C-alpha positions in Angstrom: 0.8 6.1 -2.0 -1.1 4.3 -2.1 0.0 1.9 0.6 -1.5 -1.1 2.5 -4.7 0.4 4.1 -5.5 2.2 0.6 -5.2 -0.8 -1.5 -7.1 -3.0 1.1 -9.8 -0.4 0.9 -9.6 -0.5 -2.9 -10.0 -4.1 -2.8 -12.8 -4.1 -0.6 -15.0 -1.9 -2.7 -14.2 -3.8 -6.4 -14.9 -6.8 -4.8 -19.5 -6.3 -5.0 -18.2 -5.0 -8.2 -16.0 -7.4 -9.8 -16.4 -11.0 -8.0 -18.4 -13.4 -10.2 -18.5 -10.9 -13.0 -17.3 -11.7 -17.0 -14.7 -9.5 -17.9 -15.3 -8.4 -21.5 -12.2 -6.5 -22.6 -9.6 -4.3 -20.8 -9.0 -1.4 -23.0 -6.1 1.0 -23.5 -3.5 2.4 -25.4 -0.1 1.6 -23.4 0.7 -2.2 -23.7 4.2 -1.6 -22.4 2.7 -0.6 -18.6 -0.5 -3.1 -19.1 0.7 -6.7 -20.4 -1.0 -8.9 -21.6 -4.8 -7.8 -21.2 -5.9 -9.3 -24.0 -5.7 -12.7 -22.1 -8.2 -11.4 -19.5 -10.7 -11.0 -22.4 -14.2 -13.0 -21.8 -12.8 -14.3 -18.4 -14.8 -14.2 -15.0 -13.4 -12.7 -12.3 -13.5 -15.1 -9.7 -11.9 -13.1 -6.6 -10.2 -9.7 -5.7 -6.9 -10.4 -3.2 -4.6 -8.2 -2.3 -0.7 -8.9 -1.5 1.2 -5.8 0.1 0.2 -3.2 -2.6 -0.7 -5.4 -5.1 -4.4 -6.1 -6.2 -4.5 -9.8 -7.3 -8.1 -10.7 -9.1 -8.6 -13.9 -9.6 -9.6 -14.9 -13.0 -11.3 -18.0 -14.9 -9.0 -20.4 -16.7 -6.5 -20.2 -14.0 -4.7 -16.7 -14.9 -4.7 -14.1 -12.9 -4.7 -10.1 -13.1 -2.3 -8.3 -11.1 -2.6 -4.5 -10.3 -0.1 -2.0 -9.0 -1.8 1.4 -8.4 1.7 3.3 -8.8 2.1 6.8 -6.9 -1.7 8.0 -8.5 -3.5 4.7 -9.7 -7.0 4.1 -8.4 -10.3 3.1 -9.6 -13.3 5.2 -10.4 -16.7 4.7 -11.6 -17.0 7.7 -13.7 -14.4 8.5 -16.5 -12.1 11.1 -15.9 -9.5 13.1 -17.6 -6.6 10.7 -16.5 -8.7 7.3 -17.4 -5.8 5.3 -18.9 -7.5 1.9 -19.0 -11.3 0.7 -19.1 -12.6 -2.7 -17.8 -16.0 -3.4 -19.7 -17.8 -5.6 -17.8 -21.0 -7.0 -18.6 -23.1 -4.7 -16.4 -20.9 -1.4 -17.0 -17.5 0.0 -17.3 -14.9 0.6 -14.0 -12.1 3.2 -15.1 -8.2 2.7 -14.6 -7.8 6.8 -13.1 -3.8 7.3 -12.8 -2.5 11.1 -13.6 1.0 10.1 -13.3 1.2 6.9 -15.2 3.0 4.8 -12.7 0.4 2.3 -12.1 0.8 -1.1 -14.0 -1.4 -4.1 -14.7 -0.2 -7.8 -15.9 -2.1 -10.5 -16.5 -0.1 -13.9 -15.8 -0.8 -17.5 -14.9 -2.2 -17.4 -11.4 1.2 -17.2 -9.2 3.7 -16.8 -12.1 5.4 -13.5 -10.9 8.5 -13.9 -13.0 7.7 -10.4 -14.6 7.0 -9.0 -10.9 10.1 -9.5 -9.3 8.8 -7.2 -6.2 5.7 -9.0 -5.8 7.4 -12.4 -5.3 10.0 -11.5 -2.7 7.4 -9.9 -0.6 7.5 -10.4 3.1 4.4 -11.3 6.1 1.2 -9.2 5.4 1.6 -7.4 8.5 -2.4 -7.7 9.5 -2.3 -12.2 9.1 -1.2 -14.8 11.7 2.1 -14.9 9.7 3.3 -11.4 10.5 4.9 -13.3 13.9 7.2 -10.8 16.7 10.2 -13.2 16.6 10.6 -13.2 13.1 10.3 -8.9 12.9 12.9 -9.1 15.7 15.5 -11.6 14.1 15.0 -9.5 10.9 15.6 -6.0 12.8 18.7 -7.3 14.3 20.4 -8.7 10.8 20.5 -4.9 9.4 22.5 -2.2 9.6 19.8 -0.3 8.0 18.0 2.4 9.4 14.5 1.3 11.3 12.6 3.5 8.6 14.4 1.8 5.8 13.5 -1.7 7.0 9.9 -0.9 7.0 10.3 0.5 3.6 11.7 -2.9 2.5 8.7 -4.8 1.7 10.7 -8.2 3.4 9.9 -7.6 7.0 6.0 -6.2 6.1 4.4 -5.8 3.1 2.8 -3.2 1.9 4.1 -0.6 4.4 5.3 2.6 2.9 6.1 6.3 4.1 2.8 7.5 5.7 2.7 4.4 8.0 6.4 3.9 8.3 6.4 7.7 10.2 3.5 6.9 12.1 4.3 3.4 13.5 7.5 4.5 14.4 6.1 7.8 16.3 3.9 5.3 18.0 6.5 3.1 19.1 8.3 5.8 20.4 11.7 5.0 18.0 13.9 6.9 16.2 13.6 6.0 12.0 17.4 6.7 12.1 18.2 4.1 14.6 19.6 1.1 12.9 17.9 -2.0 13.0 20.6 -4.1 14.9 20.4 -2.0 17.8 16.9 -2.4 18.6 16.0 -4.4 21.7 13.6 -7.0 22.0 10.9 -4.5 24.1 11.6 -1.9 21.5 11.2 -4.3 18.4 8.1 -5.4 20.1 6.5 -2.3 20.3 7.0 -1.2 16.6 5.7 -4.8 15.9 2.6 -3.4 17.9 2.6 -0.3 16.8 2.5 -1.0 13.2 -0.3 -3.7 13.3 -2.2 -1.1 15.2 -1.6 1.9 12.7 -2.3 -0.3 9.7 -5.8 -1.7 11.3 -6.8 2.0 12.4 -5.9 3.3 8.9 -7.8 0.3 7.1 -10.8 0.6 9.1 -11.2 4.8 8.1 -10.5 4.0 4.7 -7.0 4.8 4.7 -5.3 8.4 4.0 -6.6 10.8 1.2 -3.8 13.8 1.5 -4.0 17.3 0.0 -3.4 16.6 -3.5 -6.4 14.3 -3.3 -4.9 11.8 -5.5 -6.0 8.9 -3.4 -9.9 8.3 -3.3 -12.0 5.2 -3.1 -14.0 4.1 -6.2 -17.0 6.1 -5.4 -14.8 9.2 -4.6 -15.4 9.2 -1.2 -11.6 9.8 0.6 -10.1 8.2 3.4 -10.4 9.1 7.1 -7.0 8.5 8.7 -5.2 11.8 7.3 -7.1 13.4 10.3 -4.9 11.1 12.6 -1.6 11.5 11.2 0.8 12.4 14.4 3.7 13.2 12.7 3.4 12.5 8.8 3.2 16.0 6.5 3.4 17.9 9.7 6.8 19.4 9.7 7.3 22.4 12.1 3.9 21.7 13.7 3.5 20.7 17.5 4.2 17.4 18.3 0.8 15.9 20.0 2.5 14.4 22.6 5.1 16.6 23.9 4.7 19.8 21.7 8.0 19.9 20.0 8.3 20.5 16.8 8.0 17.9 14.2 11.2 17.6 12.3 11.5 16.2 8.9 14.8 14.7 7.3 15.6 11.9 4.9 15.5 7.8 5.1 16.4 5.9 2.0 15.0 8.8 -0.1 12.3 9.5 1.4 10.9 12.6 3.3 10.7 11.1 7.1 8.8 12.9 9.6 9.8 12.6 13.5 9.4 14.1 16.7 13.4 14.5 17.8 12.2 14.6 21.5 9.7 11.5 21.9 11.6 9.4 19.2 15.3 10.8 20.5 
């Protein structure tokens, strides 16, 4: 958390708050996590984009502010006990809230991601025309990793994390433990389509807000896709398809939810 749907929802909410505004200053007391932010002083925000799980703020003068929300980061309209940075705008203040302090901010020359190697190696956006089934199949077939690990890797599809990997694999009827090289062309296509469907639905519903409520939209509203989770966070509960108990295992160090019967 947050994954592509939550970051995209945040981007859409920030767009009217930031685009075309002058950023007077970014105030914080953590230059190791929030790097070179002094370069953003008095810059205009020319656009608010996203790449995978990263927010990309285009700044005047050829600069770019890259924001990674980490596990618990997000923007708020009001100051909170966990406000870590303040964006002073010409017409107000935007607060960067991050209880666990895993979020990061960089100000760089536009497109110069030497300090952010993950951003430089991201694969295609799964909701874009560049996400092609042929390349997806080839990437799966070349790997000995489990499918869940491949979806989390970010090189096959940017922005997919734990929630949406589990949900896409369930919808495609594929075990998260299956090796990529074992899937058929038909199975790869099912997973390709399921991933796009799940992510698009989650974006439309504002992402997923879990029981800890760490993810909220900037105006404090929760997401709505958690109400459609079929397997994620439902260990021991009945599968919505067959009624068998949802199981929880571990793949690539991450808790992994699946139905042993439907995804066997």
